[in-house]
C-alpha positions as CSV (number, residue, x, y, z in Angstrom):
1,X,2.1,-3.9,-6.0
2,X,-0.5,-6.6,-6.7
3,X,-4.1,-5.9,-7.1
4,X,-6.4,-5.8,-4.1
5,X,-9.4,-8.1,-3.7
6,X,-12.3,-8.4,-1.3
7,X,-11.6,-11.2,1.2
8,X,-15.2,-12.4,1.2
9,X,-14.7,-13.7,-2.4
10,X,-12.3,-16.3,-3.8
11,X,-9.2,-14.9,-5.6
12,X,-10.7,-15.9,-9.0
13,X,-8.6,-16.4,-12.0
14,X,-10.3,-13.6,-14.0
15,X,-8.6,-11.3,-11.5
16,X,-5.2,-12.9,-11.7
17,X,-4.2,-16.1,-13.5
18,X,-4.4,-19.1,-11.0
19,X,-1.1,-20.4,-12.3
20,X,0.7,-17.2,-11.4
21,X,-0.7,-17.3,-7.9
22,X,0.0,-21.0,-7.4
23,X,3.6,-20.7,-8.6
24,X,4.2,-17.9,-6.2
25,X,2.7,-19.8,-3.3
26,X,4.7,-23.0,-4.1
27,X,8.0,-21.0,-4.4
28,X,7.2,-19.2,-1.1
29,X,6.7,-22.5,0.7
30,X,9.8,-24.1,-0.8
31,X,11.9,-21.1,0.3
32,X,10.6,-21.2,3.9
33,X,10.5,-25.0,4.2
34,X,14.0,-25.5,2.7
35,X,15.6,-23.3,5.3
36,X,13.9,-25.2,8.1
37,X,14.7,-28.6,6.5
38,X,18.3,-27.6,5.9
39,X,18.8,-26.4,9.5
40,X,17.1,-29.5,10.8
41,X,19.6,-31.6,8.9
42,X,22.7,-29.5,9.6
43,X,22.2,-28.6,13.2
44,X,22.3,-32.2,14.6
45,X,25.5,-32.7,12.6
46,X,27.1,-29.7,14.2
47,X,25.9,-30.9,17.7
48,X,27.4,-34.3,17.2
49,X,30.7,-33.0,15.8
50,X,31.0,-30.7,18.9
51,X,30.7,-33.9,21.1
52,X,27.2,-33.1,22.5
53,X,25.2,-36.1,23.5
54,X,22.6,-37.9,21.3
55,X,20.0,-36.8,23.9
56,X,20.8,-33.2,22.8
57,X,20.0,-34.2,19.2
58,X,16.6,-35.5,20.3
59,X,15.8,-32.3,22.1
60,X,16.9,-30.2,19.1
61,X,14.8,-32.2,16.6
62,X,11.7,-32.0,18.9
63,X,11.9,-28.2,19.1
64,X,11.3,-27.9,15.3
65,X,7.8,-29.2,15.9
66,X,7.2,-27.6,19.4
67,X,6.9,-24.0,18.3
68,X,4.3,-24.7,15.5
69,X,2.1,-26.4,18.1
70,X,2.1,-23.3,20.3
71,X,1.8,-20.6,17.5
72,X,-0.4,-22.3,15.0
73,X,-3.7,-20.8,16.1
74,X,-2.2,-17.3,16.2
75,X,-0.9,-17.8,12.7
76,X,-4.3,-19.0,11.5
77,X,-6.1,-16.0,13.0
78,X,-3.6,-13.6,11.5
79,X,-4.1,-15.1,8.1
80,X,-7.9,-14.9,8.4
81,X,-7.7,-11.2,9.4
82,X,-5.0,-10.0,7.0
83,X,-4.7,-12.5,4.1
84,X,-1.4,-13.7,2.8
85,X,1.2,-10.9,2.9
86,X,1.4,-9.9,6.6
87,X,1.7,-13.5,7.8
88,X,4.3,-14.1,5.1
89,X,6.4,-11.2,6.4
90,X,6.1,-12.7,9.9
91,X,7.1,-16.1,8.6
92,X,10.1,-14.8,6.7
93,X,11.2,-12.7,9.7
94,X,11.0,-15.7,12.1
95,X,12.8,-18.0,9.6
96,X,15.6,-15.5,9.0
97,X,16.1,-15.0,12.7
98,X,16.3,-18.8,13.0
99,X,19.0,-18.8,10.4
100,X,20.8,-16.0,12.2
101,X,20.8,-18.0,15.4
102,X,22.3,-20.9,13.5
103,X,25.1,-18.7,12.1
104,X,25.9,-17.3,15.6
105,X,26.0,-20.8,17.0
106,X,29.1,-21.5,14.8
107,X,30.9,-18.6,16.7
108,X,30.5,-20.0,20.2
109,X,31.6,-23.0,22.1
110,X,29.5,-25.4,24.2
111,X,27.0,-24.9,25.8
112,X,26.1,-21.6,24.0
113,X,26.2,-23.1,20.6
114,X,23.6,-25.7,21.6
115,X,21.4,-23.0,23.1
116,X,21.6,-20.9,20.0
117,X,20.8,-23.9,17.8
118,X,17.7,-24.6,20.0
119,X,16.7,-21.0,19.2
120,X,17.3,-21.7,15.5
121,X,15.1,-24.8,15.7
122,X,12.3,-22.9,17.4
123,X,12.3,-19.8,15.1
124,X,12.8,-21.7,11.8
125,X,10.1,-24.2,12.8
126,X,7.7,-21.5,13.7
127,X,8.4,-19.5,10.6
128,X,7.9,-22.4,8.2
129,X,4.6,-23.2,9.9
130,X,3.4,-19.6,9.9
131,X,4.0,-19.5,6.2
132,X,2.5,-22.9,5.6
133,X,-0.8,-21.8,7.2
134,X,-1.0,-18.6,5.2
135,X,0.0,-20.3,2.0
136,X,-2.6,-23.1,2.3
137,X,-5.4,-20.7,3.2
138,X,-4.6,-18.5,0.2
139,X,-4.3,-21.6,-2.1
140,X,-7.8,-22.7,-1.0
141,X,-9.2,-19.2,-1.7
142,X,-7.7,-19.2,-5.1
143,X,-9.9,-22.1,-6.2
144,X,-13.4,-21.6,-7.4
145,X,-14.9,-25.1,-6.8
146,X,-14.2,-28.5,-5.2
147,X,-12.5,-29.9,-8.3
148,X,-10.1,-26.9,-8.4
149,X,-9.4,-27.3,-4.7
150,X,-8.1,-30.8,-5.3
151,X,-6.0,-29.6,-8.2
152,X,-4.5,-26.7,-6.2
153,X,-3.6,-28.7,-3.2
154,X,-2.1,-31.5,-5.3
155,X,0.3,-29.0,-6.9
156,X,0.9,-27.3,-3.5
157,X,1.7,-30.7,-2.0
158,X,4.8,-30.9,-4.1
159,X,6.4,-28.0,-2.3
160,X,7.4,-29.7,0.9
161,X,8.6,-32.7,-1.0
162,X,10.9,-30.5,-3.1
163,X,12.0,-28.5,-0.1
164,X,12.9,-31.6,1.9
165,X,15.3,-32.4,-0.9
166,X,16.6,-28.8,-1.7
167,X,17.2,-27.7,1.9
168,X,19.3,-30.7,3.1
169,X,21.2,-31.0,-0.2
170,X,22.1,-27.3,-0.3
171,X,23.2,-27.4,3.4
172,X,25.2,-30.6,2.8
173,X,27.0,-29.3,-0.3
174,X,27.9,-26.0,1.3
175,X,29.1,-27.6,4.6
176,X,31.5,-29.8,2.6
177,X,32.6,-26.9,0.4
178,X,32.7,-23.9,2.8
179,X,31.7,-25.0,6.3
180,X,28.7,-24.8,8.6
181,X,28.8,-21.0,8.9
182,X,28.4,-20.4,5.1
183,X,25.7,-23.1,4.9
184,X,23.7,-21.6,7.7
185,X,24.1,-18.1,6.1
186,X,22.8,-19.3,2.8
187,X,19.8,-21.0,4.4
188,X,19.1,-17.8,6.3
189,X,18.8,-15.7,3.1
190,X,16.7,-18.2,1.2
191,X,13.3,-17.1,2.6
192,X,13.9,-13.6,1.2
193,X,13.4,-15.0,-2.3
194,X,9.8,-15.8,-1.3
195,X,9.1,-12.2,-0.5
196,X,9.9,-11.3,-4.1
197,X,7.5,-13.9,-5.5
198,X,4.8,-12.7,-3.1
199,X,4.2,-9.7,-5.4
200,X,2.3,-12.1,-7.6
201,X,-0.3,-12.9,-4.9
202,X,-3.2,-10.5,-4.7
203,X,-3.5,-8.4,-1.5
204,X,-6.8,-9.1,0.3
205,X,-8.8,-6.2,1.7
206,X,-10.7,-7.7,4.6
207,X,-14.2,-6.3,5.0
208,X,-15.2,-4.8,8.3
209,X,-16.9,-7.3,10.6
210,X,-18.1,-7.2,14.2
211,X,-15.8,-8.4,16.9
212,X,-16.0,-12.1,17.6
213,X,-18.0,-13.0,20.7
214,X,-15.8,-13.5,23.7
215,X,-17.1,-17.1,24.2
216,X,-16.1,-18.0,20.7
217,X,-12.7,-19.6,20.3
218,X,-10.8,-21.6,17.7
219,X,-11.8,-24.8,19.5
220,X,-15.5,-24.0,18.6
221,X,-14.5,-25.1,15.1
222,X,-14.4,-28.7,16.5
223,X,-18.2,-28.5,16.7
224,X,-18.4,-28.0,12.9
225,X,-20.1,-31.1,11.4
226,X,-17.4,-33.4,10.2
227,X,-14.4,-31.4,11.6
228,X,-13.4,-33.9,14.4
229,X,-13.9,-36.8,12.0
230,X,-11.6,-35.0,9.5
231,X,-8.9,-34.4,12.1
232,X,-9.1,-38.0,13.2
233,X,-8.6,-39.2,9.7
234,X,-5.8,-36.8,9.2
235,X,-4.0,-37.9,12.3
236,X,-4.3,-41.6,11.3
237,X,-2.8,-40.9,7.9
238,X,0.0,-38.6,9.4
239,X,0.8,-41.3,12.0
240,X,1.0,-43.9,9.2
241,X,3.5,-41.7,7.4
242,X,5.6,-41.4,10.6
243,X,5.5,-45.1,11.2
244,X,6.8,-45.8,7.7
245,X,9.7,-43.3,8.1
246,X,10.5,-44.7,11.6
247,X,10.2,-48.5,10.9
248,X,11.8,-48.9,7.5
249,X,15.4,-48.2,8.6
250,X,14.8,-50.7,11.5
251,X,13.4,-53.4,9.3
252,X,16.1,-52.8,6.7
253,X,18.8,-53.1,9.3
254,X,17.2,-56.3,10.7
255,X,17.2,-57.8,7.2
256,X,20.8,-56.8,6.6
257,X,20.1,-54.2,3.9
258,X,22.8,-51.7,3.0
259,X,22.3,-48.1,3.9
260,X,21.8,-47.3,0.2
261,X,19.1,-49.9,-0.1
262,X,17.2,-48.5,2.8
263,X,17.6,-45.0,1.3
264,X,16.3,-46.2,-2.1
265,X,13.2,-47.6,-0.4
266,X,12.5,-44.3,1.2
267,X,13.3,-42.5,-2.0
268,X,10.9,-44.7,-4.0
269,X,8.2,-43.9,-1.5
270,X,8.8,-40.1,-1.9
271,X,8.8,-40.5,-5.7
272,X,5.4,-42.3,-5.6
273,X,4.0,-39.5,-3.4
274,X,5.2,-36.9,-6.0
275,X,3.9,-39.0,-8.9
276,X,0.3,-39.2,-7.5
277,X,0.3,-35.5,-6.8
278,X,1.3,-34.8,-10.4
279,X,-1.6,-37.1,-11.5
280,X,-4.4,-35.8,-9.3
281,X,-4.9,-32.5,-11.2
282,X,-5.7,-34.3,-14.4
283,X,-8.1,-36.7,-12.6
284,X,-9.6,-34.2,-10.1
285,X,-13.0,-34.0,-11.9
286,X,-13.4,-37.7,-11.5
287,X,-12.4,-38.0,-7.8
288,X,-14.6,-37.7,-4.7
289,X,-12.7,-36.8,-1.5
290,X,-14.3,-39.4,0.7
291,X,-13.8,-42.2,-1.8
292,X,-10.1,-41.4,-2.2
293,X,-9.7,-41.2,1.6
294,X,-11.4,-44.6,2.2
295,X,-9.5,-46.3,-0.6
296,X,-6.2,-44.8,0.6
297,X,-6.7,-45.9,4.2
298,X,-7.7,-49.4,3.3
299,X,-4.8,-49.7,0.9
300,X,-2.4,-48.4,3.6
301,X,-3.8,-51.0,6.0
302,X,-3.2,-53.8,3.5
303,X,0.4,-52.6,2.7
304,X,1.2,-52.4,6.4
305,X,0.0,-56.0,6.8
306,X,2.4,-57.2,4.1
307,X,5.4,-55.0,4.7
308,X,6.9,-56.9,7.7
309,X,6.7,-60.1,5.7
310,X,8.8,-59.1,2.8
311,X,12.5,-60.0,2.8
312,X,14.1,-58.3,-0.2
313,X,14.8,-54.7,-1.0
314,X,12.9,-55.1,-4.3
315,X,9.7,-56.3,-2.7
316,X,10.0,-53.6,-0.1
317,X,10.3,-51.0,-2.9
318,X,7.1,-52.4,-4.4
319,X,5.4,-51.9,-1.1
320,X,6.8,-48.4,-0.8
321,X,5.4,-47.5,-4.3
322,X,1.9,-48.6,-3.4
323,X,2.0,-46.9,0.0
324,X,3.4,-43.7,-1.5
325,X,0.5,-43.6,-4.0
326,X,-2.0,-44.2,-1.2
327,X,-0.7,-41.7,1.3
328,X,0.3,-39.1,-1.3
329,X,-3.3,-38.9,-2.5
330,X,-4.6,-38.0,0.9
331,X,-3.4,-34.4,1.6
332,X,-5.2,-32.8,-1.3
333,X,-8.4,-34.5,-0.3
334,X,-8.0,-33.5,3.3
335,X,-7.4,-29.9,2.4
336,X,-10.3,-29.8,-0.1
337,X,-12.6,-31.2,2.5
338,X,-11.5,-28.8,5.2
339,X,-12.1,-25.8,3.0
340,X,-15.6,-27.0,2.2
341,X,-16.6,-27.9,5.8
342,X,-15.4,-24.7,7.6
343,X,-16.6,-21.0,7.2
344,X,-14.6,-19.0,4.7
345,X,-13.6,-16.4,7.3
346,X,-12.1,-19.1,9.5
347,X,-10.1,-21.2,7.1
348,X,-6.9,-20.0,8.6
349,X,-7.9,-21.2,12.1
350,X,-9.1,-24.6,10.7
351,X,-5.8,-25.1,8.9
352,X,-4.1,-24.2,12.2
353,X,-6.0,-26.9,14.1
354,X,-4.9,-29.4,11.5
355,X,-1.3,-28.2,11.7
356,X,-1.4,-28.6,15.5
357,X,-2.5,-32.2,15.3
358,X,0.2,-33.0,12.7
359,X,3.0,-31.3,14.6
360,X,1.9,-32.8,17.9
361,X,2.0,-36.2,16.3
362,X,5.4,-35.6,14.8
363,X,6.8,-34.5,18.2
364,X,5.2,-37.3,20.3
365,X,4.7,-40.3,18.1
366,X,8.4,-41.2,17.4
367,X,8.9,-41.5,21.2
368,X,5.8,-43.8,21.4
369,X,7.0,-45.8,18.4
370,X,10.4,-46.3,20.1
371,X,8.8,-47.6,23.3
372,X,6.3,-49.8,21.5
373,X,8.9,-51.1,19.1
374,X,11.3,-52.0,21.9
375,X,8.4,-53.9,23.7
376,X,6.6,-55.5,20.8
377,X,9.1,-55.4,17.9
378,X,9.3,-53.1,14.8
379,X,7.0,-55.3,12.7
380,X,4.2,-55.1,15.2
381,X,4.1,-51.3,14.7
382,X,3.1,-51.8,11.1
383,X,0.4,-54.3,12.0
384,X,-1.1,-52.2,14.8
385,X,-1.0,-49.0,12.7
386,X,-2.4,-50.9,9.7
387,X,-5.4,-52.1,11.8
388,X,-6.0,-48.7,13.2
389,X,-6.0,-46.9,9.8
390,X,-8.2,-49.6,8.2
391,X,-10.8,-49.3,10.9
392,X,-10.5,-45.5,10.6
393,X,-11.6,-45.7,7.0
394,X,-15.2,-45.9,8.5
395,X,-14.8,-42.4,9.7
396,X,-13.6,-41.3,6.2
397,X,-16.8,-42.9,4.7
398,X,-19.0,-41.0,7.2
399,X,-17.1,-37.8,6.4
400,X,-18.3,-38.2,2.8
401,X,-21.9,-38.1,3.9
402,X,-21.3,-35.0,6.0
403,X,-19.6,-33.3,3.0
404,X,-22.5,-34.2,0.8
405,X,-24.8,-32.1,3.1
406,X,-22.7,-28.9,2.8
407,X,-22.2,-28.9,-0.9
């Protein structure tokens, strides 16, 4: 059983080595997110092979983001009250139930298989998000200053990137070797590994505190100086990421690129994201959050202006590298800023608000992109989004002034 610490103080490394805590948090997130990502890849394949419509696939994919929107604030409050371990048990339970629904879906014919897979999407999406909020809150409390916050969230940012590879690859290999049922069963068991690693994370002992006034709600956090500005910047960056993922296959198809060439462009982008997150810990003491955010947003706007003009896979890969370096640097800065702006006893709720904006964007924006792309053309999406994110850099600059007043 790990040592117990007062929740009013950071989980300082003299109590437990920071590296041990961070490794446990990263593995915990990889286990949860891999299950969700694997089901998100395999479930649509099952649906299509069972002759369901493409509309059904769209509904299924949307449900992975729907539950986190509804449950995020509850997850944040639970993390603020009980620390890491209780929310993690809830997250693992939800994710395992989601995997069980997926396994059961392989035993039934239409329409029951689709209904069960919808349940798998809802539960695994909710579980991954529940765990993410608790993990990010605990990671922030493990840092002792702003420099360490940037380092911690840079390392933690590698977890979803690794999980988005591990989950689908594991699912795909097992589907080919042993079928969908075995693949879903393996994904169902994966989150249990995170529970074993959770022993390395200190157990918080929350201090007694008076009940929150009835008039106070999570939305009151939006009145925190800089919070709305931070969420706006975060939304612009998240939407830029979604635009890139959405438009690159369309542009590649229009230019006659092969599927492997399009995949390489997206893979190069992901590699650049991982590279910059490996680099930030070594440079964290030289970086200021607002400066990185402003630079990243201006660079994103510039890349989006050029992207539709390039005609070869090689130049598109060059754009992908620059964009990956820009967007990959943002998440550690956003999380570091969020932890400095908000009260320590409400970090979980603040992370939940951020999670809600991201998941809402991921659920709604692809539909908006599709409508706009059909009306204006795929290239115009890059130009419109590039203009928005460049103008939004003004808010990032003002966010730096706000952050300077709270340090």
